[in-house]
C-alpha positions in Angstrom: -52.1 89.3 29.1 -51.5 86.8 26.4 -49.5 84.2 25.8 -47.8 86.1 22.7 -47.1 89.5 25.0 -45.6 87.7 27.8 -41.5 86.8 25.5 -38.8 87.1 29.1 -41.2 86.4 31.4 -41.2 83.7 33.9 -44.2 83.2 36.7 -43.5 81.0 39.4 -46.3 79.8 41.9 -48.2 77.3 43.7 -50.8 75.6 43.2 -51.6 73.1 45.9 -52.4 69.2 43.3 -54.1 66.6 44.5 -53.5 62.6 44.5 -55.3 62.4 40.5 -53.4 65.5 39.6 -50.8 66.8 37.4 -49.4 70.1 35.6 -50.6 69.7 31.9 -48.4 71.8 29.5 -46.3 71.3 26.2 -42.9 70.1 25.1 -40.0 71.3 23.4 -41.5 69.5 20.4 -45.4 71.0 20.2 -46.7 68.4 21.0 -49.6 69.3 23.4 -51.2 67.4 26.0 -49.2 65.7 28.5 -47.9 65.4 32.2 -45.4 66.7 34.4 -45.2 64.4 37.3 -47.0 65.1 40.2 -45.3 68.3 41.8 -46.8 71.5 43.9 -44.5 74.3 42.0 -46.3 75.3 39.1 -43.6 77.5 36.8 -44.8 78.7 33.9 -41.6 79.8 31.9 -42.3 82.0 28.3 -39.6 82.6 26.3 -38.2 82.2 22.8 -36.0 78.4 22.6 -33.6 78.8 19.2 -36.1 81.6 17.7 -39.0 79.4 17.6 -42.2 80.6 20.1 -42.1 77.8 23.6 -44.0 77.8 27.2 -42.3 75.7 29.5 -45.8 74.9 31.2 -49.4 76.3 29.8 -51.3 75.7 32.7 -52.3 74.0 35.5 -54.6 70.8 34.5 -56.3 69.1 36.9 -57.1 65.2 36.2 -58.9 62.7 37.8 -60.0 59.0 37.1 -62.5 58.8 34.7 -62.1 62.6 33.1 -60.5 63.0 29.8 -58.0 66.1 29.6 -57.6 65.0 25.9 -59.1 63.5 23.6 -58.4 62.4 19.6 -59.2 64.0 16.5 -63.2 63.5 14.9 -62.5 60.7 12.4 -59.4 58.9 14.4 -60.8 55.8 14.5 -61.5 55.3 10.9 -58.4 55.1 10.5 -56.8 53.8 12.9 -58.7 50.7 10.9 -57.4 51.1 8.2 -53.7 51.4 9.1 -55.2 48.0 10.6 -56.0 47.2 8.0 -53.2 48.6 5.9 -50.6 45.8 8.5 -52.3 43.2 8.0 -52.2 43.1 4.6 -48.4 44.4 4.7 -47.6 41.6 6.7 -50.4 39.0 4.2 -48.2 40.6 1.1 -44.5 39.7 2.2 -45.6 36.7 3.9 -47.1 34.6 1.2 -44.5 33.9 -1.1 -43.7 31.2 1.4 -46.4 30.0 1.6 -46.0 30.0 -2.0 -41.9 28.1 -2.0 -43.0 24.6 -2.3 -45.6 25.0 -5.5 -43.6 27.9 -7.2 -39.7 25.8 -6.6 -41.4 22.5 -9.2 -43.2 25.1 -11.4 -40.5 26.9 -11.6 -37.6 24.1 -11.8 -35.7 26.2 -8.9 -32.7 25.1 -6.2 -33.2 25.9 -3.0 -30.6 28.2 -2.5 -32.2 30.6 -5.8 -35.6 29.8 -4.1 -33.9 31.4 -0.6 -32.9 34.0 -2.9 -35.1 35.1 -4.3 -37.5 35.2 -0.6 -34.4 37.1 1.0 -35.5 39.3 -1.9 -38.4 41.7 0.0 -35.3 41.8 2.9 -32.0 44.0 0.4 -34.8 46.6 -0.4 -37.0 46.6 2.8 -34.8 46.8 5.3 -33.0 49.4 3.0 -35.2 51.5 2.7 -36.4 52.3 5.3 -33.7 55.2 5.6 -35.1 57.6 3.2 -38.8 56.2 4.2 -38.3 58.3 6.7 -36.6 61.2 6.2 -39.6 61.6 3.0 -42.7 60.3 5.7 -40.9 63.7 8.1 -40.2 66.0 4.9 -43.7 65.8 2.7 -46.9 65.0 3.3 -47.4 61.7 5.1 -50.7 60.5 4.2 -49.4 60.5 0.3 -46.0 59.3 0.5 -47.6 56.3 2.4 -50.9 55.6 -0.2 -48.0 56.1 -2.5 -46.0 53.4 -1.1 -48.9 51.2 -0.5 -50.6 51.4 -4.1 -46.2 50.0 -5.2 -46.6 47.6 -3.2 -50.6 46.1 -4.2 -49.5 46.5 -7.3 -45.8 44.5 -6.7 -48.0 41.8 -4.7 -50.4 41.6 -7.8 -47.7 41.7 -10.7 -46.6 38.1 -8.9 -49.1 36.1 -10.2 -48.4 36.9 -13.6 -43.7 36.8 -13.4 -42.7 33.7 -15.3 -38.8 33.3 -14.1 -37.0 33.2 -11.0 -35.1 37.3 -12.3 -38.1 39.2 -13.2 -39.5 37.5 -9.5 -36.7 38.6 -8.1 -37.3 42.6 -9.7 -41.0 42.1 -8.3 -40.2 40.6 -4.7 -37.3 44.1 -5.2 -40.1 46.7 -6.0 -42.3 45.7 -2.9 -39.7 45.7 0.1 -39.5 49.1 -1.6 -43.3 49.4 -0.6 -43.5 48.8 2.5 -40.5 49.7 3.0 -42.8 53.4 4.3 -45.1 51.7 6.6 -44.4 51.9 9.9 -42.0 55.4 9.2 -45.6 56.4 8.2 -47.7 55.0 11.1 -45.7 56.1 14.0 -46.0 59.6 11.9 -49.4 59.4 11.2 -50.7 58.1 14.9 -49.7 61.7 17.6 -51.5 62.8 14.5 -54.7 61.6 15.7 -53.5 60.4 19.0 -53.0 62.7 22.6 -49.4 60.5 24.1 -51.8 59.1 26.9 -53.8 57.1 24.5 -51.5 55.9 21.6 -50.3 53.2 23.7 -54.2 51.5 22.2 -53.8 53.0 19.0 -50.2 51.3 18.1 -50.7 48.3 20.0 -54.5 47.9 17.5 -51.7 48.2 14.5 -49.1 45.4 16.3 -52.2 43.5 16.8 -52.2 43.9 12.8 -48.5 42.7 12.8 -49.5 39.6 13.7 -52.5 38.4 12.4 -51.2 39.0 8.5 -48.5 36.7 8.8 -51.7 34.3 11.8 -54.3 34.5 8.2 -51.7 34.4 5.8 -50.2 30.7 7.2 -54.3 30.0 8.0 -56.2 30.7 4.4 -53.1 30.9 2.1 -52.1 27.5 1.9 -55.4 25.9 2.0 -56.4 28.6 -0.6 -53.5 28.3 -2.8 -53.8 24.5 -2.4 -57.0 24.5 -4.2 -57.0 27.0 -6.9 -52.9 27.7 -7.2 -50.6 30.0 -6.5 -50.8 33.3 -8.9 -54.6 33.8 -9.1 -54.3 34.1 -5.0 -51.4 36.6 -5.5 -53.1 38.8 -8.5 -56.8 38.5 -6.4 -54.8 39.7 -3.1 -53.0 42.4 -5.2 -55.7 43.7 -6.8 -58.4 43.4 -3.9 -55.4 45.3 -1.3 -55.8 48.8 -4.1 -60.1 49.3 -3.4 -58.9 50.3 0.3 -57.1 53.5 -1.4 -60.6 54.8 -2.1 -61.2 54.9 1.5 -58.2 56.3 2.4 -58.0 59.4 0.3 -61.5 60.3 1.5 -60.9 59.5 6.0 -56.9 59.8 5.8 -55.4 62.3 8.4 -55.1 66.3 7.9 -52.6 67.5 9.3 -53.0 71.0 10.5 -51.6 74.6 8.2 -47.7 74.8 8.4 -47.1 71.7 10.1 -45.0 70.4 7.5 -43.6 73.7 7.4 -42.4 73.9 11.0 -41.5 69.7 11.4 -39.2 70.4 8.7 -36.7 72.0 11.4 -36.7 69.7 13.2 -32.8 67.8 13.6 -30.5 67.6 12.0 -28.7 64.1 10.8 -26.2 64.6 13.1 -27.8 65.7 15.9 -30.3 62.1 15.5 -27.0 59.2 15.0 -25.5 61.0 18.3 -28.5 60.5 20.0 -27.4 57.6 22.2 -31.6 56.2 23.0 -32.1 55.8 19.4 -29.5 53.0 18.7 -30.7 51.0 22.0 -34.2 51.3 21.7 -33.0 49.7 17.2 -31.1 47.1 19.8 -34.4 46.4 21.5 -36.2 45.6 17.7 -32.9 43.7 16.6 -33.9 41.3 19.8 -37.7 41.2 18.7 -37.8 41.1 15.7 -35.4 38.3 15.2 -38.5 36.8 17.6 -40.8 37.5 14.5 -39.0 36.6 11.6 -37.7 32.5 13.0 -41.4 31.9 13.4 -42.7 33.1 9.7 -39.5 31.8 8.4 -38.9 28.5 10.1 -42.0 27.8 12.7 -43.5 26.0 9.9 -40.4 24.0 9.2 -39.8 23.0 13.1 -43.3 22.0 13.8 -43.9 19.6 11.1 -40.3 18.1 10.4 -39.4 18.6 13.9 -42.5 18.2 16.3 -44.1 14.9 13.5 -47.5 17.7 13.3 -49.3 17.4 9.8 -49.5 20.2 7.1 -53.2 20.9 8.7 -51.9 21.6 12.0 -48.9 22.7 11.3 -51.4 25.9 9.9 -53.3 25.8 13.4 -50.8 25.8 15.5 -48.7 28.6 14.0 -52.2 30.9 13.4 -52.6 30.4 17.4 -49.0 32.3 18.1 -50.1 34.6 16.2 -53.6 35.4 17.3 -52.6 35.0 21.3 -49.3 38.2 20.3 -52.5 39.0 19.2 -55.0 39.3 21.8 -52.2 40.3 24.1 -51.0 43.4 22.3 -55.0 44.8 22.5 -54.9 43.9 25.9 -51.4 45.5 26.6 -51.9 49.0 25.0 -55.3 49.2 26.4 -54.3 48.6 30.1 -50.7 50.8 29.2 -53.2 53.4 28.4 -54.7 52.8 31.0 -52.3 53.5 33.4 -50.5 56.5 32.6 -53.9 58.5 33.0 -54.2 56.8 36.4 -51.0 58.3 37.2 -47.9 56.4 36.6 -45.0 57.4 34.3 -44.8 56.1 31.0 -40.8 55.1 32.0 -42.4 52.8 34.9 -45.9 51.8 32.2 -43.9 51.1 29.0 -41.0 49.6 29.5 -41.7 47.7 32.2 -44.5 46.5 29.8 -41.3 45.9 26.4 -38.8 43.7 29.5 -41.4 41.8 31.1 -41.9 40.8 27.5 -39.1 39.8 26.4 -37.5 38.1 29.0 -41.3 35.5 29.8 -40.5 35.2 25.5 -37.6 33.8 25.8 -38.9 31.4 29.0 -41.5 29.6 27.3 -39.2 29.8 23.9 -37.2 27.5 25.7 -39.4 25.3 27.4 -41.5 25.0 23.8 -38.5 23.3 22.6 -37.5 20.8 25.2 -41.4 20.3 26.0 -43.5 17.5 24.5 -45.4 17.6 21.7 -48.9 19.0 23.4 -46.8 20.5 26.5 -44.6 22.6 23.7 -48.3 23.2 22.1 -49.8 25.3 24.8 -45.6 26.5 25.9 -45.5 28.0 22.4 -49.2 29.6 22.5 -48.4 32.0 25.6 -45.5 32.3 23.6 -47.2 34.9 22.0 -48.6 36.3 24.2 -46.0 38.0 25.9 -44.3 38.3 22.0 -47.6 39.8 22.4 -46.8 41.8 25.9 -43.2 42.9 24.3 -44.7 44.7 21.2 -47.6 47.0 22.8 -45.5 49.7 22.9 -43.0 49.1 20.9 -43.8 51.9 18.8 -45.1 55.0 21.1 -43.1 55.1 23.1 -40.7 55.8 19.9 -43.1 57.8 19.0 -42.9 59.5 22.8 -38.8 59.8 22.1 -38.3 60.9 19.0 -40.9 63.7 18.5 -43.3 65.1 15.4 -40.3 66.6 13.7 -38.1 63.9 14.0 -40.3 60.3 14.1 -39.9 59.4 10.8 -36.3 59.7 9.9 -35.5 58.1 14.2 -38.7 55.5 12.5 -36.2 55.0 9.4 -33.0 54.6 10.8 -34.5 52.2 13.8 -36.4 50.2 11.4 -33.2 50.2 8.9 -31.7 48.3 12.5 -34.0 46.3 13.1 -34.6 44.3 9.9 -31.1 43.6 9.2 -32.8 40.5 11.3 -34.5 39.5 8.9 -30.9 38.2 7.1 -29.4 37.6 10.4 -32.5 34.9 11.1 -32.5 32.6 8.1 -28.6 31.8 7.5 -27.9 31.1 11.6 -30.9 29.6 12.3 -30.4 27.4 8.8 -26.7 26.6 9.9 -27.2 25.7 13.4 -29.8 22.9 12.4 -27.4 22.5 9.6 -24.6 21.2 12.7 -26.7 20.2 15.5 -29.2 18.1 13.3 -31.9 19.7 15.7 -33.4 23.5 16.9 -32.4 22.5 20.8 -29.5 25.2 20.1 -31.5 27.6 17.0 -34.7 28.5 20.4 -31.8 29.0 23.0 -30.3 31.8 20.5 -33.4 32.8 20.0 -34.1 33.6 23.9 -30.3 35.0 24.3 -31.0 37.3 22.5 -34.9 38.3 23.6 -32.9 38.6 27.1 -30.3 40.7 25.4 -33.2 43.0 24.4 -35.1 43.2 27.3 -32.1 44.0 29.2 -30.9 46.3 26.9 -35.3 48.0 28.0 -34.4 48.5 30.0 -30.3 49.5 30.9 -29.5 51.3 28.3 -32.5 53.0 27.1 -33.3 55.9 30.1 -36.4 57.5 31.1 -39.0 57.2 29.0 -39.1 60.6 28.2 -39.0 63.0 25.0 -35.8 64.1 23.6 -36.0 68.5 23.2 -34.5 68.8 19.4 -32.4 71.6 18.5 -33.5 73.5 15.9 -31.5 72.3 12.4 -33.2 71.4 8.8 -34.6 67.9 8.0 
């Protein structure tokens, strides 16, 4: 008797499970390949959940060390590589205006206040469009939504080099934010199509590594290229060259299972989504983590040059070292987290543990950075980059596990909207603190405090890292 013939029936049996054996099941959001904790009682429940077929436990599976029970889809590595390249370009494109700011300010003869408005314009639409972007990747075919967003932000980067006048540049930065807003909702939609849950830590960690490499490469090479060729050619060349990425994307882009888009449109409604406590808890955690990221992108160069007395070249190398350390750390920690879960550890213990340890240790190290002598300070800053990567490695795989395929786009949209509000907050608050105190000590103390709040939120507010069972509604 096949499974579809068994609806309304329940089978109960005892399965002798060894130390490394777990039950293979299909969760209520349709994600195959997840595992139940070790237990001896196997219950196979065939029924319909709100009109849709649902199997409680499909089979008793055995997972022993060194034996894989699920594998990535064919071509997943190539698609993941394209996603990593895209996030590197994403963060170079959004941060290159900060590198060009001194030259741009002199050429356009704009004030510091006008420059501040120009630098912040990106965040107006980047944060504001996240919810719309999340809805689009849940509603439409994600691979085409992502391609459109990539084309839009690459074109905006190229056109920046041709623009004259503050008003035109403001409009272009707004368009750039619109295009880049689709990136992370799309990443969190695509990765579960490619990898089983116990392998998503490494995949998401590579994307997080790209997030760190983007600003690092921008600091290391952007200033040198702009000093030699001017800021306009760099923008035009970068934007035009980025458009080449679209060709291999259309060749290798993931193919969703037939009918999957229609099924995923029957996810939770907006009311159910916003009532989910874990959504807001994870959004708070992202706000705290992003506060650090945007502090480093916007204020680290100024701090190293003005308060620590490093030259521009030294600043570029030190700043790049922080982001490189974060990228390496995220990659290693993502791999380790997956291995521990496949060995039998729970996602809650492993993935939440990485997040708590990363945020808390980063806060301690950053306080040490600001009070230590310059030579020691650099070492502590690099270690803080390692800690940042430790925390960033498991963030998005947690989001994907909690939300499930049916809701991950809109969940990410809300989470990113809240998290990226920190970009505007950190710029204004840090400037105010430095202006009032005359140094960066209290700005770093505040930064550490926000990181510790994030660590405590992961520990006490997020709860178990298990899929939310949504009611069937209309997206």
